[in-house]
C-alpha positions as CSV (number, residue, x, y, z in Angstrom):
1,M,11.2,-13.2,-9.6
2,E,13.1,-13.5,-6.4
3,G,11.2,-13.9,-3.2
4,E,8.0,-15.2,-1.8
5,V,4.6,-13.7,-1.2
6,T,4.4,-12.5,2.4
7,R,1.3,-12.6,4.7
8,G,0.8,-9.0,3.7
9,T,-0.6,-7.6,6.9
10,T,-0.3,-3.9,7.4
11,N,-1.9,-0.9,9.0
12,P,-1.8,2.9,8.6
13,S,1.2,4.4,10.4
14,R,2.7,1.0,11.1
15,L,6.1,2.1,9.7
16,R,6.0,5.7,11.0
17,R,9.1,5.2,13.1
18,V,11.1,4.0,10.2
19,D,9.8,6.8,8.0
20,R,10.7,9.3,10.7
21,W,14.2,7.9,10.7
22,I,14.4,8.1,6.9
23,G,13.2,11.7,6.8
24,G,15.5,12.7,9.7
25,T,18.7,10.9,8.9
26,Q,18.8,10.0,5.2
27,Q,18.5,13.5,3.7
28,T,22.1,13.5,2.5
29,V,21.6,10.2,0.8
30,L,18.4,11.2,-0.9
31,R,19.7,14.6,-2.0
32,S,22.9,13.1,-3.5
33,A,20.9,12.2,-6.6
34,G,19.1,14.7,-8.8
35,R,15.9,12.7,-8.9
36,P,16.3,9.9,-6.5
37,L,14.4,6.6,-6.8
38,V,13.1,5.0,-3.6
39,V,11.7,1.5,-3.5
40,D,9.3,0.1,-0.9
41,L,9.8,-3.6,-1.1
42,G,7.0,-5.9,0.0
43,Y,4.4,-3.3,1.0
44,G,1.7,-5.9,1.6
45,A,-2.0,-6.2,1.0
46,S,-2.5,-2.5,1.2
47,P,-0.5,0.3,-0.4
48,V,-1.0,2.7,2.6
49,T,2.5,2.5,4.0
50,T,4.0,3.1,0.6
51,L,1.9,6.2,0.3
52,E,3.1,7.3,3.8
53,L,6.7,6.7,2.7
54,Y,6.1,8.7,-0.5
55,R,4.9,11.7,1.5
56,T,7.9,11.5,3.8
57,I,10.3,11.4,0.8
58,K,8.6,14.2,-1.0
59,K,9.1,16.5,1.9
60,V,12.9,15.9,1.6
61,V,13.2,15.8,-2.2
62,P,10.1,17.0,-4.1
63,D,11.4,15.5,-7.4
64,A,11.9,12.0,-5.9
65,E,10.2,8.9,-7.3
66,V,8.8,6.1,-5.1
67,I,8.0,2.6,-6.5
68,G,6.1,0.0,-4.4
69,L,7.1,-3.5,-5.3
70,E,5.1,-6.7,-4.6
71,I,5.4,-10.2,-5.9
72,D,1.6,-10.9,-5.6
73,P,0.0,-9.5,-8.9
74,D,-3.4,-9.1,-7.1
75,R,-1.8,-6.7,-4.6
76,V,-0.1,-4.7,-7.4
77,A,-3.4,-4.5,-9.3
78,A,-5.2,-3.3,-6.2
79,A,-2.6,-0.7,-5.5
80,N,-2.8,0.6,-9.0
81,R,-6.6,0.8,-8.8
82,Y,-6.1,2.8,-5.6
83,L,-3.6,5.1,-7.3
84,E,-6.1,5.8,-10.1
85,Q,-8.6,7.1,-7.6
86,Q,-6.1,9.6,-6.1
87,Q,-5.1,12.9,-7.4
88,E,-1.7,14.7,-7.6
89,L,0.6,11.9,-6.6
90,P,3.4,12.5,-9.2
91,G,6.3,10.1,-9.0
92,L,4.4,7.3,-7.2
93,S,3.9,3.9,-8.9
94,F,3.5,0.2,-8.1
95,A,4.9,-2.8,-9.9
96,R,5.6,-6.5,-9.6
97,G,9.0,-7.4,-8.3
98,G,11.2,-8.9,-5.6
99,F,14.8,-8.9,-4.5
100,E,16.0,-8.4,-8.0
101,L,14.5,-4.9,-7.9
102,P,13.1,-4.6,-11.5
103,V,13.0,-0.8,-11.6
104,P,14.0,1.7,-14.3
105,R,17.3,2.7,-12.5
106,K,19.2,1.8,-9.3
107,P,17.5,3.2,-6.2
108,M,19.1,5.4,-3.7
109,L,17.0,3.9,-0.9
110,V,15.2,0.6,-0.4
111,R,12.8,0.1,2.5
112,A,12.1,-3.6,3.2
113,C,10.1,-3.9,6.5
114,N,8.3,-7.0,7.8
115,V,9.4,-9.0,4.7
116,L,12.6,-11.0,5.6
117,R,11.2,-11.9,9.0
118,Q,9.1,-14.5,7.2
119,Y,12.2,-16.2,5.7
120,P,14.6,-18.7,7.2
121,E,17.7,-17.0,8.6
122,E,20.0,-18.6,6.0
123,R,18.1,-16.8,3.2
124,V,18.4,-13.4,4.8
125,W,22.1,-12.9,4.3
126,P,21.9,-13.5,0.5
127,A,18.9,-11.2,0.3
128,W,20.8,-8.4,2.0
129,T,23.7,-8.9,-0.4
130,R,21.3,-8.9,-3.4
131,L,19.5,-5.8,-2.3
132,R,22.7,-3.9,-1.5
133,D,24.2,-4.8,-4.8
134,G,21.1,-3.4,-6.5
135,L,21.5,0.1,-4.9
136,A,22.9,3.1,-6.6
137,D,26.3,4.2,-5.5
138,G,25.9,5.9,-2.1
139,G,22.5,4.2,-1.6
140,V,21.1,2.5,1.5
141,L,19.0,-0.5,2.4
142,I,16.7,-0.2,5.5
143,E,15.4,-3.6,6.7
144,G,13.6,-4.4,9.9
145,T,10.5,-5.4,11.8
146,C,7.8,-3.6,13.8
147,D,4.7,-4.6,15.6
148,E,1.3,-4.3,14.0
149,L,0.6,-0.9,15.5
150,G,4.0,0.6,14.9
151,R,4.8,1.0,18.6
152,R,8.0,-1.0,18.6
153,A,10.5,-1.5,15.8
154,V,14.1,-2.6,15.2
155,W,15.8,-2.0,11.9
156,V,19.2,-2.1,10.3
157,T,20.5,0.7,8.0
158,L,22.9,-0.9,5.5
159,P,24.7,1.5,3.1
160,K,26.0,0.0,-0.1
161,Q,29.5,1.0,0.5
162,A,29.9,1.6,4.3
163,D,29.3,-0.1,7.6
164,G,25.8,-0.5,8.9
165,M,23.8,0.5,12.0
166,I,21.0,-1.0,14.0
167,T,18.3,1.1,15.6
168,F,15.9,0.2,18.4
169,S,12.8,2.4,18.6
170,A,9.8,2.3,20.9
171,R,6.7,4.3,21.9
172,L,8.0,4.7,25.4
173,S,4.5,4.6,27.1
174,S,4.1,1.1,25.8
175,L,7.5,-0.1,27.1
176,D,7.9,-2.1,30.3
177,R,11.6,-2.6,29.7
178,P,14.0,-2.3,26.7
179,S,14.2,-6.1,26.1
180,D,10.5,-5.9,25.1
181,L,12.0,-4.9,21.7
182,A,13.6,-8.4,21.4
183,E,10.5,-9.8,19.7
184,R,11.0,-7.2,16.9
185,L,14.7,-8.0,16.2
186,P,15.5,-8.5,12.5
187,K,15.5,-12.1,11.3
188,V,19.3,-12.4,11.5
189,L,19.1,-11.6,15.2
190,I,15.7,-12.9,16.4
191,H,17.1,-16.4,17.2
192,R,20.4,-15.0,18.6
193,N,19.0,-13.5,21.7
194,V,20.7,-16.2,23.8
195,P,23.7,-16.1,26.2
196,G,26.9,-15.7,24.3
197,E,25.5,-13.4,21.7
198,P,26.2,-9.7,21.7
199,V,22.5,-8.7,21.2
200,H,21.5,-10.8,24.3
201,Q,24.2,-9.1,26.5
202,F,23.2,-5.6,25.1
203,L,19.5,-6.1,26.0
204,R,20.5,-7.4,29.5
205,D,22.6,-4.4,30.1
206,F,19.9,-2.1,28.7
207,D,17.4,-3.6,31.1
208,H,19.8,-3.1,34.0
209,A,20.3,0.5,33.0
210,W,16.5,0.9,32.7
211,A,16.0,-0.5,36.2
212,C,18.7,1.8,37.7
213,A,17.0,4.7,36.0
214,A,13.6,3.9,37.6
215,P,13.7,7.0,39.9
216,R,13.7,9.2,36.8
217,S,10.3,7.8,35.9
218,V,8.7,10.4,38.2
219,F,9.6,12.9,35.5
220,G,8.1,10.6,32.7
221,Q,9.2,7.6,30.7
222,R,11.2,9.8,28.3
223,Q,13.5,11.0,31.1
224,R,13.9,7.4,32.3
225,W,14.8,6.3,28.7
226,L,17.3,9.2,28.3
227,A,19.0,8.2,31.6
228,A,19.2,4.5,30.6
229,V,20.6,5.3,27.1
230,A,23.2,7.6,28.7
231,A,24.2,4.7,31.0
232,I,24.6,2.0,28.4
233,A,26.5,4.4,26.2
234,E,29.3,4.2,28.8
235,D,29.8,0.5,28.0
236,W,28.4,0.1,24.5
237,P,29.3,2.1,21.3
238,V,25.9,3.9,21.2
239,I,26.0,6.5,18.4
240,R,26.0,9.9,20.1
241,R,26.3,12.4,17.3
242,P,23.6,13.7,14.9
243,P,22.1,12.8,12.6
244,Y,22.0,9.2,13.9
245,G,22.3,9.8,17.7
246,G,22.3,12.3,20.5
247,Q,19.5,13.8,22.5
248,A,17.3,14.7,19.6
249,R,17.1,11.0,18.4
250,W,17.0,9.5,21.9
251,R,14.1,11.7,22.9
252,L,12.1,10.0,20.1
253,G,12.6,6.6,21.9
254,E,15.5,5.6,19.6
255,V,19.0,4.3,20.2
256,T,21.4,3.4,17.4
257,L,24.6,1.4,17.5
258,P,27.0,0.2,14.8
259,W,25.8,-3.0,13.3
260,A,29.1,-4.7,14.1
261,A,28.5,-4.2,17.8
262,L,25.5,-6.6,17.8
263,A,26.1,-8.8,14.8
264,P,25.9,-12.5,15.4
265,A,28.9,-13.9,17.2
266,G,29.5,-16.8,14.7
């Protein structure tokens, strides 16, 4: 079994920002298969966030299946006991497994949040490759990190056969400046927030745009965020078009760029 047992900490609604992204931007992926399989990898000590993902997916594709995978057998047993007490959750199940994705068929989507953050950076790249190789054709891996209450999150969206994206998302009322999101960078970037790295320059520029947009805060944090995103989009390849960008996504406290724009310099 590939992987290690994580700390397992989780809370209800912790991954709501990622789930909103999945429900809003991955509909084409999910609907490209007749009965898509979705995997929640490393759901932790409680199955609550897997249940929330299940509900999000079912709104998009009612016939979809969701499997929560955990290496710790006690967590799997607890999740299955929980499932036995519930009613009318067709297509939801829990099993033991890691990066090898021991599921009945290749999934269209894998969500792996707050898992790889606990690994050394050199083990993240092979894990990305392993997980992407395990996807169905046209499938996507979503991997990232959020805080304990789900107020701030950064994740990468990695299609099996296309270029990836990176998304920054925040509850704007909790944000002092955009670089507050640096502590939630994915593992491959968390130690790269230093001079000379693209992610460091992007966050510096974003903070500057945020400071310049301060007068807009009299209309609320959302208006200030919108102004700051519009400003950095002049110098950085911020995705502007739906479903991944534009006003509708930006108003949610999101901004998305091509992964290549912020990938490690070397």
